[in-house]
N, C-alpha and C positions, 0 to 999 in steps of 0.2 A: 504494500500500500504506500502510495506517495503522499507525504505530508509536507505542505508548503509552510515555510517559516516566516515570521515577521522579524527580519534582521536589519537593524540600522547599519548604515554604511560602515560605521566605526567598528562593528563586530564581524564584518565579512571574513576577515582572516581567521578569526577564532572558529567560526562554524565550518569554514573550509578545512581547517586543520583537524576538526572533529569528524570530518567525513561527509559534510553536506555538499550537495552539487548545485550548480547554477543552472537555472532554466532561462535561456535567452528569450524564448517566446513569451514567458510569463513575467520575466524580469524579477524573479524571486528565487531565493534559495530553498532547497527542499532536501528531505531525507526519504529514502525508500528502502524497505525491507531491513530496517535496523532492529536488532534484537532488544537493545536497551535505549529508550528515548530519554532517559534521565539527563544525559548531557545536554539535551536540546530543550529542556523544559522552559527555559527563559524565553525562547523564541517561538514556542508552539502557541498558536492563537488560542485565546481563552475558550472559545466555543468548542474547541476540540478537547481541551482539558476537562471542561465541565459542560456537557451538552445542554444544561439548563440555562446557560448564559446566552442571551440573544445577540446575534451579530447585527451590527448597524450597517 
């Protein structure tokens, strides 16, 4: 499953080093088929961490 991340420009090198990939078409960083998402929790959108949070 592909999960798009909310990564500010200043954090791009961090997520890249952790294994995230850049999607040129979506202009977003993402992770796919990662066993442990704990390293990416800071950048995972709230509506994916808690499905009861409404997305704006």
